[in-house]
TORGUKOL-349315 format. One record per residue: x, y, z of N, C-alpha, C in turn. Coordinates in pm, whole numbers. Example, Ala and Ser with C-alpha at 12.3 -4.5 7.8 and 13.67 -1.06 7.14 Angstrom:
<gumis>
+--------+--------+--------+--------+--------+--------+--------+--------+--------+
!     nx !     ny !     nz !    cax !    cay !    caz !     cx !     cy !     cz !
+--------+--------+--------+--------+--------+--------+--------+--------+--------+
!   1319 !   -569 !    780 !   1230 !   -450 !    780 !   1320 !   -330 !    780 !
!   1285 !   -225 !    708 !   1367 !   -106 !    714 !   1290 !      3 !    787 !
+--------+--------+--------+--------+--------+--------+--------+--------+--------+
</gumis>
This chain:
<gumis>
+--------+--------+--------+--------+--------+--------+--------+--------+--------+
!     nx !     ny !     nz !    cax !    cay !    caz !     cx !     cy !     cz !
+--------+--------+--------+--------+--------+--------+--------+--------+--------+
!     82 !   -120 !      0 !      0 !      0 !      0 !     86 !    127 !      0 !
!    210 !    114 !     47 !    298 !    231 !     55 !    324 !    292 !    -83 !
!    354 !    205 !   -182 !    382 !    257 !   -316 !    257 !    317 !   -379 !
!    142 !    260 !   -351 !     16 !    318 !   -401 !     -3 !    459 !   -347 !
!     16 !    475 !   -218 !     -1 !    607 !   -156 !    103 !    706 !   -207 !
!    229 !    662 !   -219 !    333 !    751 !   -272 !    301 !    792 !   -416 !
!    256 !    697 !   -495 !    219 !    728 !   -633 !    105 !    827 !   -641 !
!      5 !    807 !   -556 !   -109 !    900 !   -554 !    -65 !   1039 !   -511 !
!     21 !   1046 !   -411 !     70 !   1177 !   -365 !    144 !   1248 !   -477 !
!    229 !   1174 !   -549 !    306 !   1236 !   -656 !    217 !   1273 !   -775 !
!    138 !   1177 !   -823 !     55 !   1200 !   -941 !    -50 !   1308 !   -916 !
!   -126 !   1291 !   -809 !   -232 !   1389 !   -781 !   -174 !   1520 !   -729 !
!    -57 !   1514 !   -664 !      9 !   1636 !   -621 !     46 !   1723 !   -739 !
!    107 !   1662 !   -840 !    144 !   1736 !   -961 !     19 !   1793 !  -1027 !
!    -87 !   1714 !  -1031 !   -211 !   1758 !  -1094 !   -292 !   1854 !  -1006 !
!   -243 !   1881 !   -886 !   -313 !   1974 !   -796 !   -248 !   2111 !   -788 !
!   -140 !   2130 !   -860 !    -69 !   2259 !   -853 !   -162 !   2374 !   -888 !
!   -246 !   2357 !   -990 !   -338 !   2466 !  -1028 !   -445 !   2489 !   -922 !
!   -472 !   2389 !   -840 !   -573 !   2404 !   -734 !   -516 !   2484 !   -617 !
!   -393 !   2451 !   -577 !   -339 !   2508 !   -453 !   -229 !   2612 !   -472 !
!   -169 !   2618 !   -592 !    -54 !   2707 !   -608 !    -47 !   2767 !   -748 !
!   -157 !   2820 !   -796 !   -159 !   2877 !   -932 !    -58 !   2990 !   -950 !
!    -44 !   3083 !   -854 !     57 !   3189 !   -873 !    200 !   3132 !   -884 !
!    232 !   3032 !   -800 !    364 !   2969 !   -807 !    382 !   2900 !   -942 !
!    278 !   2834 !   -991 !    283 !   2767 !  -1122 !    314 !   2868 !  -1232 !
!    244 !   2980 !  -1230 !    265 !   3082 !  -1333 !    408 !   3138 !  -1327 !
!    458 !   3164 !  -1206 !    594 !   3215 !  -1190 !    698 !   3115 !  -1240 !
!    680 !   2988 !  -1203 !    773 !   2884 !  -1244 !    769 !   2864 !  -1395 !
!    650 !   2865 !  -1450 !    633 !   2851 !  -1594 !    705 !   2963 !  -1669 !
!    692 !   3085 !  -1618 !    759 !   3200 !  -1679 !    911 !   3189 !  -1664 !
!    956 !   3135 !  -1552 !   1099 !   3127 !  -1525 !   1168 !   3017 !  -1607 !
!   1108 !   2898 !  -1614 !   1177 !   2787 !  -1682 !   1127 !   2761 !  -1824 !
!   1013 !   2820 !  -1859 !    959 !   2803 !  -1993 !    862 !   2686 !  -2002 !
!    773 !   2690 !  -2102 !    670 !   2586 !  -2114 !    726 !   2448 !  -2146 !
!    834 !   2439 !  -2222 !    891 !   2309 !  -2256 !    944 !   2236 !  -2133 !
!   1023 !   2307 !  -2053 !   1078 !   2246 !  -1931 !    967 !   2213 !  -1832 !
!    868 !   2302 !  -1820 !    756 !   2276 !  -1730 !    683 !   2148 !  -1771 !
!    650 !   2138 !  -1899 !    578 !   2019 !  -1947 !    662 !   1893 !  -1929 !
!    792 !   1904 !  -1951 !    880 !   1789 !  -1933 !    884 !   1741 !  -1789 !
!    903 !   1834 !  -1695 !    906 !   1797 !  -1554 !    770 !   1745 !  -1506 !
!    665 !   1810 !  -1551 !    528 !   1771 !  -1518 !    500 !   1629 !  -1568 !
!    539 !   1603 !  -1692 !    517 !   1471 !  -1752 !    599 !   1364 !  -1681 !
!    724 !   1394 !  -1649 !    810 !   1298 !  -1581 !    753 !   1264 !  -1443 !
!    717 !   1365 !  -1365 !    661 !   1341 !  -1232 !    529 !   1263 !  -1242 !
!    447 !   1297 !  -1341 !    320 !   1226 !  -1360 !    344 !   1080 !  -1395 !
!    440 !   1055 !  -1484 !    469 !    917 !  -1525 !    522 !    834 !  -1409 !
!    612 !    891 !  -1330 !    664 !    819 !  -1213 !    550 !    792 !  -1114 !
!    467 !    892 !  -1090 !    353 !    874 !  -1000 !    258 !    767 !  -1049 !
!    227 !    769 !  -1179 !    137 !    669 !  -1236 !    198 !    529 !  -1225 !
!    328 !    519 !  -1251 !    395 !    390 !  -1237 !    387 !    337 !  -1095 !
!    408 !    424 !   -997 !    397 !    384 !   -857 !    254 !    344 !   -821 !
!    156 !    415 !   -876 !     15 !    380 !   -851 !    -13 !    240 !   -905 !
!     29 !    213 !  -1027 !      3 !     83 !  -1089 !     71 !    -28 !  -1009 !
!    196 !     -6 !   -976 !    272 !   -107 !   -901 !    212 !   -127 !   -762 !
!    186 !    -17 !   -693 !    132 !    -26 !   -558 !     -7 !    -87 !   -553 !
!    -91 !    -53 !   -651 !   -226 !   -110 !   -656 !   -218 !   -260 !   -685 !
!   -127 !   -300 !   -773 !   -108 !   -442 !   -801 !    -64 !   -518 !   -678 !
!     27 !   -461 !   -601 !     71 !   -525 !   -476 !    -44 !   -535 !   -376 !
!   -122 !   -428 !   -363 !   -232 !   -427 !   -266 !   -341 !   -526 !   -305 !
!   -362 !   -545 !   -436 !   -463 !   -640 !   -483 !   -422 !   -785 !   -454 !
!   -290 !   -810 !   -440 !   -242 !   -945 !   -412 !   -287 !   -994 !   -274 !
!   -302 !   -901 !   -181 !   -349 !   -934 !    -45 !   -459 !   -835 !     -7 !
!   -578 !   -852 !    -65 !   -685 !   -753 !    -45 !   -739 !   -750 !     98 !
!   -771 !   -629 !    141 !   -839 !   -607 !    269 !   -982 !   -568 !    234 !
!  -1076 !   -658 !    262 !  -1216 !   -634 !    226 !  -1279 !   -534 !    325 !
!  -1351 !   -436 !    270 !  -1418 !   -336 !    353 !  -1567 !   -361 !    363 !
!  -1628 !   -416 !    258 !  -1770 !   -447 !    259 !  -1797 !   -557 !    157 !
!  -1916 !   -610 !    161 !  -1957 !   -713 !     66 !  -2001 !   -647 !    -64 !
!  -1942 !   -691 !   -176 !  -1982 !   -629 !   -303 !  -2128 !   -659 !   -337 !
!  -2194 !   -560 !   -393 !  -2335 !   -573 !   -428 !  -2349 !   -574 !   -581 !
!  -2436 !   -661 !   -633 !  -2456 !   -672 !   -776 !  -2508 !   -541 !   -836 !
!  -2601 !   -473 !   -766 !  -2656 !   -348 !   -818 !  -2546 !   -243 !   -835 !
!  -2447 !   -243 !   -743 !  -2339 !   -145 !   -749 !  -2251 !   -171 !   -871 !
!  -2230 !   -296 !   -901 !  -2150 !   -331 !  -1019 !  -2222 !   -284 !  -1147 !
!  -2352 !   -307 !  -1153 !  -2428 !   -263 !  -1271 !  -2430 !   -111 !  -1283 !
!  -2449 !    -43 !  -1171 !  -2447 !    103 !  -1173 !  -2309 !    155 !  -1214 !
!  -2205 !     91 !  -1163 !  -2070 !    129 !  -1200 !  -2044 !    112 !  -1349 !
!  -2100 !      7 !  -1405 !  -2088 !    -19 !  -1549 !  -2149 !     96 !  -1629 !
!  -2267 !    141 !  -1590 !  -2334 !    251 !  -1659 !  -2259 !    383 !  -1638 !
!  -2213 !    406 !  -1516 !  -2140 !    530 !  -1488 !  -2009 !    538 !  -1566 !
!  -1942 !    424 !  -1588 !  -1820 !    431 !  -1667 !  -1851 !    467 !  -1813 !
!  -1967 !    427 !  -1862 !  -2009 !    469 !  -1996 !  -2020 !    621 !  -2002 !
!  -2085 !    678 !  -1902 !  -2098 !    824 !  -1894 !  -1959 !    888 !  -1887 !
!  -1871 !    827 !  -1810 !  -1736 !    879 !  -1795 !  -1661 !    883 !  -1928 !
!  -1673 !    776 !  -2007 !  -1605 !    772 !  -2137 !  -1660 !    878 !  -2232 !
!  -1789 !    901 !  -2229 !  -1848 !   1004 !  -2314 !  -1797 !   1142 !  -2271 !
!  -1788 !   1165 !  -2141 !  -1733 !   1292 !  -2092 !  -1587 !   1309 !  -2131 !
!  -1509 !   1202 !  -2123 !  -1369 !   1210 !  -2164 !  -1358 !   1243 !  -2313 !
!  -1443 !   1182 !  -2395 !  -1444 !   1214 !  -2538 !  -1480 !   1361 !  -2559 !
!  -1570 !   1413 !  -2478 !  -1614 !   1553 !  -2491 !  -1499 !   1651 !  -2470 !
!  -1399 !   1610 !  -2396 !  -1284 !   1698 !  -2372 !  -1202 !   1718 !  -2500 !
!  -1213 !   1624 !  -2595 !  -1127 !   1627 !  -2713 !  -1199 !   1661 !  -2844 !
!  -1330 !   1656 !  -2845 !  -1404 !   1688 !  -2968 !  -1450 !   1833 !  -2959 !
!  -1394 !   1921 !  -3041 !  -1431 !   2063 !  -3032 !  -1577 !   2087 !  -3072 !
!  -1639 !   2182 !  -3005 !  -1772 !   2229 !  -3042 !  -1887 !   2140 !  -3002 !
!  -1868 !   2053 !  -2901 !  -1980 !   1968 !  -2860 !  -2059 !   2031 !  -2746 !
!  -2184 !   1990 !  -2733 !  -2273 !   2046 !  -2630 !  -2229 !   2012 !  -2488 !
!  -2169 !   1895 !  -2468 !  -2128 !   1857 !  -2334 !  -2021 !   1951 !  -2279 !
!  -1922 !   1982 !  -2363 !  -1817 !   2073 !  -2317 !  -1874 !   2212 !  -2292 !
!  -1966 !   2254 !  -2378 !  -2029 !   2385 !  -2358 !  -2107 !   2389 !  -2228 !
!  -2167 !   2277 !  -2192 !  -2252 !   2272 !  -2071 !  -2171 !   2257 !  -1943 !
!  -2075 !   2165 !  -1940 !  -2005 !   2137 !  -1813 !  -1869 !   2205 !  -1802 !
!  -1818 !   2258 !  -1914 !  -1694 !   2335 !  -1921 !  -1567 !   2250 !  -1907 !
!  -1565 !   2155 !  -1817 !  -1446 !   2074 !  -1791 !  -1486 !   1926 !  -1790 !
!  -1520 !   1871 !  -1907 !  -1572 !   1735 !  -1912 !  -1472 !   1628 !  -1870 !
!  -1343 !   1651 !  -1891 !  -1246 !   1549 !  -1851 !  -1245 !   1532 !  -1700 !
!  -1242 !   1641 !  -1628 !  -1238 !   1632 !  -1481 !  -1370 !   1573 !  -1429 !
!  -1481 !   1612 !  -1489 !  -1609 !   1553 !  -1450 !  -1610 !   1404 !  -1484 !
!  -1550 !   1366 !  -1597 !  -1539 !   1225 !  -1633 !  -1458 !   1146 !  -1533 !
!  -1349 !   1203 !  -1483 !  -1268 !   1137 !  -1380 !  -1351 !   1121 !  -1253 !
!  -1428 !   1222 !  -1220 !  -1513 !   1217 !  -1101 !  -1613 !   1102 !  -1112 !
!  -1678 !   1090 !  -1226 !  -1778 !    985 !  -1248 !  -1710 !    848 !  -1251 !
!  -1593 !    839 !  -1316 !  -1515 !    714 !  -1321 !  -1477 !    667 !  -1180 !
!  -1427 !    759 !  -1099 !  -1387 !    724 !   -962 !  -1507 !    678 !   -880 !
!  -1619 !    748 !   -891 !  -1740 !    708 !   -818 !  -1786 !    570 !   -862 !
!  -1784 !    544 !   -992 !  -1825 !    413 !  -1045 !  -1740 !    302 !   -985 !
!  -1610 !    326 !   -977 !  -1521 !    223 !   -925 !  -1531 !    209 !   -772 !
!  -1561 !    317 !   -705 !  -1585 !    306 !   -559 !  -1709 !    222 !   -531 !
!  -1812 !    239 !   -612 !  -1934 !    161 !   -594 !  -1913 !     14 !   -626 !
!  -1839 !    -15 !   -732 !  -1827 !   -152 !   -781 !  -1721 !   -234 !   -707 !
!  -1627 !   -169 !   -642 !  -1518 !   -241 !   -576 !  -1531 !   -231 !   -424 !
!  -1455 !   -311 !   -353 !  -1484 !   -324 !   -210 !  -1361 !   -345 !   -120 !
!  -1242 !   -315 !   -170 !  -1123 !   -336 !    -88 !  -1066 !   -203 !    -41 !
!   -975 !   -212 !     54 !   -908 !    -92 !    104 !   -829 !    -23 !     -7 !
!   -760 !   -101 !    -90 !   -684 !    -42 !   -200 !   -776 !     32 !   -296 !
!   -894 !    -24 !   -324 !   -991 !     43 !   -411 !  -1037 !    174 !   -349 !
!  -1065 !    171 !   -220 !  -1111 !    293 !   -152 !  -1003 !    401 !   -154 !
!   -878 !    360 !   -132 !   -768 !    457 !   -134 !   -749 !    513 !   -274 !
!   -742 !    424 !   -374 !   -717 !    468 !   -511 !   -831 !    553 !   -565 !
!   -950 !    497 !   -568 !  -1061 !    568 !   -632 !  -1114 !    681 !   -545 !
!  -1105 !    666 !   -413 !  -1144 !    776 !   -325 !  -1054 !    897 !   -342 !
!   -923 !    872 !   -359 !   -829 !    981 !   -382 !   -859 !   1055 !   -511 !
!   -884 !    978 !   -617 !   -917 !   1041 !   -745 !  -1049 !   1117 !   -737 !
!  -1146 !   1065 !   -664 !  -1274 !   1134 !   -651 !  -1257 !   1267 !   -577 !
!  -1185 !   1265 !   -467 !  -1161 !   1390 !   -392 !  -1085 !   1490 !   -478 !
!   -980 !   1442 !   -548 !   -905 !   1532 !   -635 !   -995 !   1592 !   -743 !
!  -1078 !   1509 !   -806 !  -1162 !   1557 !   -916 !  -1264 !   1660 !   -867 !
!  -1320 !   1638 !   -749 !  -1415 !   1735 !   -692 !  -1345 !   1869 !   -671 !
!  -1226 !   1865 !   -611 !  -1153 !   1989 !   -584 !  -1106 !   2057 !   -713 !
!  -1059 !   1977 !   -809 !  -1010 !   2034 !   -934 !  -1123 !   2094 !  -1016 !
!  -1238 !   2027 !  -1019 !  -1353 !   2078 !  -1093 !  -1396 !   2213 !  -1035 !
!  -1401 !   2220 !   -904 !  -1439 !   2345 !   -836 !  -1338 !   2457 !   -867 !
!  -1209 !   2424 !   -859 !  -1105 !   2524 !   -885 !  -1110 !   2571 !  -1031 !
!  -1132 !   2479 !  -1123 !  -1138 !   2516 !  -1264 !  -1257 !   2608 !  -1292 !
!  -1371 !   2578 !  -1231 !  -1488 !   2664 !  -1249 !  -1464 !   2803 !  -1189 !
!  -1395 !   2808 !  -1075 !  -1362 !   2937 !  -1014 !  -1267 !   3018 !  -1104 !
!  -1167 !   2950 !  -1164 !  -1076 !   3019 !  -1257 !  -1153 !   3074 !  -1376 !
!  -1247 !   2993 !  -1427 !  -1328 !   3039 !  -1541 !  -1404 !   3166 !  -1507 !
!  -1465 !   3168 !  -1388 !  -1541 !   3286 !  -1347 !  -1449 !   3406 !  -1329 !
!  -1334 !   3385 !  -1264 !  -1241 !   3495 !  -1239 !  -1184 !   3551 !  -1369 !
!  -1160 !   3465 !  -1468 !  -1101 !   3508 !  -1594 !  -1206 !   3544 !  -1699 !
!  -1334 !   3525 !  -1666 !  -1441 !   3555 !  -1760 !  -1442 !   3464 !  -1882 !
!  -1400 !   3338 !  -1863 !  -1392 !   3243 !  -1974 !  -1532 !   3211 !  -2026 !
!  -1546 !   3219 !  -2156 !  -1673 !   3186 !  -2222 !  -1646 !   3071 !  -2317 !
!  -1722 !   2965 !  -2304 !  -1707 !   2848 !  -2390 !  -1803 !   2859 !  -2507 !
!  -1757 !   2822 !  -2626 !  -1846 !   2832 !  -2744 !  -1965 !   2738 !  -2731 !
!  -2074 !   2778 !  -2791 !  -2195 !   2695 !  -2789 !  -2168 !   2564 !  -2862 !
!  -2236 !   2460 !  -2819 !  -2220 !   2330 !  -2882 !  -2300 !   2318 !  -3010 !
!  -2256 !   2228 !  -3096 !  -2325 !   2200 !  -3221 !  -2364 !   2052 !  -3223 !
!  -2460 !   2018 !  -3306 !  -2515 !   1883 !  -3308 !  -2413 !   1780 !  -3357 !
!  -2349 !   1804 !  -3470 !  -2259 !   1704 !  -3528 !  -2143 !   1671 !  -3433 !
!  -2072 !   1770 !  -3378 !  -1966 !   1736 !  -3283 !  -2019 !   1661 !  -3159 !
!  -2141 !   1692 !  -3118 !  -2198 !   1623 !  -3002 !  -2225 !   1477 !  -3035 !
!  -2277 !   1451 !  -3153 !  -2301 !   1312 !  -3196 !  -2168 !   1237 !  -3205 !
!  -2067 !   1301 !  -3263 !  -1934 !   1239 !  -3272 !  -1881 !   1208 !  -3133 !
!  -1898 !   1301 !  -3041 !  -1854 !   1281 !  -2902 !  -1918 !   1158 !  -2840 !
!  -2049 !   1149 !  -2851 !  -2122 !   1037 !  -2789 !  -2081 !    905 !  -2854 !
!  -2076 !    902 !  -2986 !  -2039 !    778 !  -3057 !  -1896 !    737 !  -3020 !
!  -1803 !    831 !  -3020 !  -1664 !    800 !  -2985 !  -1654 !    749 !  -2842 !
!  -1726 !    813 !  -2750 !  -1724 !    770 !  -2611 !  -1781 !    631 !  -2592 !
!  -1891 !    601 !  -2660 !  -1954 !    469 !  -2648 !  -1863 !    362 !  -2708 !
!  -1803 !    389 !  -2823 !  -1712 !    291 !  -2885 !  -1591 !    266 !  -2796 !
!  -1530 !    373 !  -2746 !  -1413 !    358 !  -2659 !  -1450 !    279 !  -2533 !
!  -1566 !    309 !  -2475 !  -1614 !    237 !  -2356 !  -1633 !     89 !  -2387 !
!  -1696 !     58 !  -2500 !  -1724 !    -81 !  -2536 !  -1594 !   -159 !  -2556 !
!  -1498 !   -100 !  -2626 !  -1370 !   -167 !  -2649 !  -1298 !   -189 !  -2516 !
!  -1298 !    -87 !  -2432 !  -1230 !   -100 !  -2304 !  -1300 !   -202 !  -2215 !
!  -1432 !   -194 !  -2206 !  -1507 !   -284 !  -2118 !  -1499 !   -429 !  -2165 !
!  -1507 !   -451 !  -2294 !  -1514 !   -587 !  -2345 !  -1378 !   -653 !  -2365 !
!  -1272 !   -575 !  -2375 !  -1142 !   -637 !  -2401 !  -1028 !   -577 !  -2320 !
!  -1009 !   -447 !  -2329 !   -889 !   -386 !  -2274 !   -882 !   -387 !  -2122 !
!   -994 !   -379 !  -2053 !   -992 !   -379 !  -1907 !   -931 !   -510 !  -1856 !
!   -967 !   -619 !  -1917 !   -912 !   -749 !  -1877 !   -762 !   -756 !  -1909 !
!   -723 !   -709 !  -2026 !   -582 !   -716 !  -2069 !   -496 !   -623 !  -1984 !
!   -540 !   -499 !  -1964 !   -459 !   -399 !  -1895 !   -468 !   -406 !  -1742 !
!   -587 !   -435 !  -1691 !   -612 !   -431 !  -1547 !   -611 !   -571 !  -1486 !
!   -644 !   -670 !  -1569 !   -646 !   -807 !  -1519 !   -780 !   -850 !  -1462 !
!   -881 !   -766 !  -1483 !  -1016 !   -795 !  -1431 !  -1115 !   -779 !  -1545 !
!  -1201 !   -878 !  -1563 !  -1304 !   -867 !  -1665 !  -1428 !   -799 !  -1606 !
!  -1473 !   -694 !  -1671 !  -1595 !   -628 !  -1623 !  -1719 !   -694 !  -1682 !
!  -1697 !   -787 !  -1775 !  -1809 !   -856 !  -1839 !  -1848 !   -984 !  -1764 !
!  -1776 !  -1015 !  -1655 !  -1811 !  -1131 !  -1575 !  -1764 !  -1262 !  -1635 !
!  -1668 !  -1257 !  -1728 !  -1615 !  -1380 !  -1788 !  -1477 !  -1407 !  -1735 !
+--------+--------+--------+--------+--------+--------+--------+--------+--------+
</gumis>
């Protein structure tokens, strides 16, 4: 569990700079330049992600059960991850209604993804991993909305075609991940096979 916690601290810490230290971020960015900033940010994120994966794998080897898993929670988690994938797609397809409505669909997608996994899973490692991401996403979403208000950010109105592309892309990505990649990458089948 130690490596999982260290990875979460590093990964989410790096991703929390805009939440807790935006002035410092701006000063550092101006001092070292965007290339160096992105390089250091990416390196720290990659190391943190690696520690999360390794630590979570170790914790799963000797799980500490917190509650009895419920079938309804697994089904709800399955549906929520679909919503999460559509929100993630909305972050990358310009001009869609979802981005116009929620402003920060990727962070909202992480929030929904973390909640889905908290509902569907039942170990201490799951609670630490997905609970950490949920808390981070709630705080980051709030901070991003506050920055938007302070800076007067206006998002363009959504259009039908980009919205349809967003939904279709999200559903396809979700289906591929749920039916094949989750088992290959995570080692757990969400299809019950």
